[in-house]
N, C-alpha and C positions, 0 to 999 in steps of 0.2 A: 263340601260333605266330607265326613270322616267315619271311621268305624275299624272294627277288627273282628275276626273269626278266631276261635280258639277250638282246638281239638287235643286229642291225646293218643299217643302211640305206645304200645307196650310189647315189649319181646321177651319171651320166657326161654331161656338157654338152658338145656338139661344136658349134663355130660355122665352118662351111664358107664363110659368105658373106662375113665380115668378118676376115680373117687366118688362116683355117683353124687354129683353137685348140681345145684340149680341157682342160676343166676337171672335176676330181673332187669331189664332195662327199660326205663319208664322215661317218656319224653313228651313235655308238654309244647304243643304247636300253636305259635302266634302269628296272625296274619293281618298286621295294622294297615289301613289304607287310608290315604288323605288326597283330595281331589279339589283342585280351585281352579274355576275358570272365571275371566274377566274379559267381558264383551266390551271393546274400544268403541265399535260402531256396530252397525247392523251386519256388516260382512268382515268385520276385523275381530280376532279373538285371541287371547293368551291363555295358555292352559299350563298349569303346574300339577304334577301327580307323583305320589310317594306310595311305593308298596314295599312291605317287608314280608319276609316268610322264613320259617325255620326250615332247615335241611337235615334229617335225620340220617345217620350212618345206616347202611342196609345190613341185613342180618349176617352177610357174607364178610361184610367189612369189620364187624365187631367180634365175631366168633373166634376165639383164639386157638383154633385148630390149624396146624399146617396143611396146606393144600400142597402136596407134592406127586402129583400125578406124572410131572416131568422133574425129575430129581435135581436137574440144572438149572431150572426155573421153579423157585418155592415162593408161595405167597402165604403170608401169615397175617390172620385177622388182629385187631388191637380192641380190648374190651374196654379201655379207657379213652376212646374216641367220645368227642363232645359233640353235640348236634351244632351244625353251623347256622349262621343268619345271613340272610341276603338283603341287602338294602338297595331298593331300584328308585332312582329318580329321572322323570321325564319332563321335559317342556316342549310344548308345541306352539306355533305362532301360524295364523292364517289369515289372510288378506285377500279379499276378492273384490273387484269392481265389475259390476254387472255390464254396465253400459259399455266399457271399454273392452270388456271380457279380458282383463288383466287379472293375474293371479300371483301371489306369493306365499309360500308356505314352508316351513321349516320345522325340524324337531331335533332334539338332542337326548340321548339318554344314557345314564351311567349306573353300571351296578357294581357295589363294593360287596365282595363275598367274605364275611366274618367268619374265622374258624372253619375255612373251607376244609373239605375232606380231600387229601391229596396221597401221594406214596412216597415213600422213602426206599431208596435203592441201595443195597450193597452188594459187592460182589468179591468173594473170597474164594480162593481155591477153586475157581471155575464154576462156582455156584452163585448164581443171581437170586438174592432174596428181596421180595417186595413185601413192605408192611404199610399198612394204611396209617395215617397221621393227621392231625389237625395243622393247618398252616394259615398265616395271615398274609395279606398284600395282594390277593387274588382280585381283579377287576376286569370289567368289561365295558364298551361303550360304543355308541354308534351315534352317527348323525346324519340327516340327508335335509336338502333344500331344492326348491323348485322355484322358477319364474317362468312365466309365459305372458303371452299377448297375442292379439289377433289383428292382422293387417287387413283391414276391411276392404280396401281396394282390390287386392288380390284374393280374398277369401281365403287367407291363409294363417294357420295357427303356429306359433313359434314358441318353443320352449326348451328349458335347459335345466337338467337336475344332477346335483351332485350328493354323492353317498361316500361315507367313510366308516370305518370302524376299528377298534382297537381292543387287544387283548394283552392280559398279563396272567401267567399262571406259575405258581410257585411249587416245586417240589423238592426233594432231596437226593 
């Protein structure tokens, strides 16, 4: 199966304090999806899934005002931020034998964050300034697997599971 959802997000920023200006931020949101399942047998299947989604900057991240409630830690919005896009791919495998009560399953997933919203930090004369920016190279992933079986003579179920994850986040 495949398909997509589409929506729109619009922010209107009005600055009456400095120049009485108005700026509009309009984002088209896409959510494509693909799902493919192949049944190797009645109890064995392989699944592939892709999902994408746009990630808009928040209103706080795009407003160009200095947030300086603490003069030593200043945050500045960035009206030039682009919306990001996340690509997520997941594969799954399942195998179950009913008569022997043996199972094996596993899944891995990887997400690449295109134009992710991050921060840029500068430290000058004792003042830490944070500004929102777009970065590439952020990703995350995880995987797990499990295997188990039953020892009928002892009426004992034995299983083993493995899990792992990784993350990589850029900022400046």
